[in-house]
C-alpha positions in Angstrom: 228.0 90.4 78.8 230.6 87.6 78.5 230.5 84.3 80.3 233.7 82.4 81.1 233.9 78.9 82.5 237.0 79.8 84.6 235.8 80.3 88.2 236.9 83.3 90.3 239.5 81.2 92.2 241.5 80.9 89.0 241.9 84.6 88.2 245.6 84.3 87.4 245.7 80.7 86.2 248.1 79.8 83.5 249.8 83.1 82.8 252.5 83.0 80.2 255.9 84.1 81.7 257.0 87.5 80.5 253.8 88.1 78.6 251.7 90.9 79.9 247.9 90.5 80.3 248.1 86.7 79.9 246.0 84.1 81.7 242.4 83.0 81.4 241.0 85.8 83.5 242.7 88.4 81.3 241.6 86.6 78.2 238.0 86.8 79.3 238.3 90.4 80.2 239.8 91.2 76.8 236.9 89.6 75.1 234.5 91.8 77.0 236.5 94.9 76.3 236.6 94.1 72.6 232.8 93.8 72.6 232.5 97.1 74.5 234.7 98.8 71.9 232.7 97.5 69.0 229.5 98.7 70.7 230.8 102.2 71.2 231.9 102.4 67.6 228.4 101.2 66.4 226.4 103.4 68.8 228.5 106.1 70.3 225.5 107.8 71.9 224.2 104.8 73.8 224.9 104.1 77.4 226.6 100.7 77.7 227.2 98.5 80.7 229.3 95.4 80.8 229.4 92.3 83.0 231.9 89.4 83.2 230.1 86.3 84.5 231.5 82.9 85.6 229.7 79.8 84.5 227.8 78.5 81.5 225.7 81.0 79.5 222.7 78.7 79.8 222.8 79.3 83.6 223.1 83.1 83.5 221.3 84.4 80.4 217.8 83.1 81.1 217.8 84.9 84.5 219.3 88.1 83.0 216.7 88.1 80.2 213.8 88.5 82.7 212.3 91.9 82.1 214.5 92.8 79.2 213.2 93.8 75.8 215.4 91.5 73.7 218.4 89.2 74.2 221.0 89.4 71.4 223.5 86.6 70.9 225.9 85.8 68.1 226.4 82.6 66.3 229.5 80.5 65.5 227.8 78.9 62.6 227.7 75.4 64.1 224.5 74.0 62.9 222.7 70.6 62.6 223.6 67.6 64.8 227.1 68.9 65.6 225.6 72.1 67.0 223.3 70.1 69.2 226.2 68.0 70.5 228.4 71.0 71.5 225.4 72.8 73.1 224.2 75.8 71.1 223.7 78.9 73.2 221.4 80.4 70.7 219.3 77.2 70.7 219.1 77.1 74.5 218.2 80.7 74.7 215.4 80.4 72.2 213.8 77.8 74.5 214.6 79.3 77.9 215.0 83.0 77.7 212.3 85.2 79.3 212.3 87.7 76.4 212.6 87.7 72.6 215.9 86.4 71.3 217.8 87.7 68.3 220.5 85.4 66.9 222.8 87.6 64.7 224.9 86.1 61.9 226.4 89.3 60.6 228.4 87.7 57.9 225.3 86.4 56.0 223.3 89.0 54.0 223.9 91.9 56.4 222.0 94.3 54.1 218.7 92.4 54.2 216.0 92.0 53.4 214.4 91.3 56.7 212.4 88.1 56.8 209.5 87.4 59.1 207.6 84.1 59.1 204.1 84.2 60.5 201.8 81.4 61.6 198.0 81.3 61.3 197.6 83.7 64.3 199.2 86.5 62.4 202.3 86.6 64.7 201.6 90.2 65.6 204.7 90.7 67.9 207.1 89.2 65.4 205.6 91.3 62.6 205.9 94.5 64.7 209.6 93.7 65.6 210.4 93.0 62.0 208.9 96.3 60.9 210.9 98.1 63.6 214.1 96.5 62.4 213.3 97.2 58.7 212.6 100.9 59.5 215.8 101.2 61.6 218.0 99.6 58.9 216.3 100.7 55.7 216.2 97.1 54.5 213.3 95.6 52.6 210.8 93.4 54.4 209.7 90.0 53.3 206.7 88.3 55.0 206.2 84.6 54.5 203.7 82.0 55.7 204.2 78.3 55.3 201.4 75.8 54.8 202.2 72.2 55.7 201.9 69.9 52.7 201.8 66.1 53.4 204.5 64.0 51.9 203.7 63.2 48.3 201.3 66.1 48.0 201.5 67.8 44.6 200.5 71.4 44.2 198.3 71.6 41.1 197.4 75.3 41.5 199.0 78.4 42.9 199.3 78.2 46.7 197.2 81.4 47.1 194.3 79.7 45.2 194.7 76.5 47.2 194.9 78.2 50.6 192.8 81.4 50.3 192.8 82.0 54.1 196.6 82.0 54.1 196.6 84.4 51.2 194.2 86.7 53.1 196.4 86.5 56.1 199.5 87.6 54.2 197.5 90.4 52.5 196.5 91.7 55.9 200.0 91.5 57.2 201.3 93.5 54.3 198.8 96.3 55.0 199.8 96.3 58.7 203.5 96.3 57.8 203.1 99.3 55.5 201.4 101.2 58.3 204.1 100.3 60.8 207.0 100.8 58.5 206.0 103.5 56.0 208.5 103.8 53.1 209.7 100.2 53.5 209.4 97.9 50.5 207.2 95.0 51.6 206.6 91.7 49.8 204.8 88.5 50.7 205.2 84.9 49.8 203.1 81.9 50.5 205.1 78.6 50.7 204.2 75.0 51.0 206.5 72.3 52.4 206.4 69.0 54.2 208.6 70.7 56.8 207.7 74.2 58.0 211.1 74.9 59.6 212.9 73.8 56.5 210.8 76.2 54.3 211.6 79.1 56.6 215.3 78.2 56.6 215.3 78.0 52.8 213.6 81.4 52.6 216.2 82.9 55.0 219.1 82.0 52.6 218.7 85.3 50.9 217.6 87.3 53.9 219.1 88.8 57.0 
């Protein structure tokens, strides 16, 4: 799917004289066709449907996501405060979509490993999805859990010794992962940080 801000009444707006297929409508259609061509090359046996929508992605995608298994979006790499100012589609979808959201940055570590971060509940769905992805791609799987450490806190011992329940949680997750993704190399890591999101982001720097 591709969303364009040009409304239907401007189908032939701003064509370039003597230039075939110019104008905003044609540009939007070309983007959709390029995506379709890439999808066919990547998965020639998969049935693919396309839609060209008018309006902001934040208006259409949450409705479209209802009842779907996963919503996949790309990333232009605009992060931090700037990304918030321009309105990150991936950030909006993570908060509003009615199904799991995958944000793909194909230019960063495309060969893995797959990283899954789990909370104290065990994050069963996230772990299962990560195992499915690891099995499909052949990538290794890394399971992490982050314990929040107050500012100024100094870790005197190994995190596994300091947080035995977290260590047991990770051990159980590894056993489950090896059952769900046999043949996949699985490792675990217990992290501590004053910011749980920061710890996960740092761990993702070497993962897909």
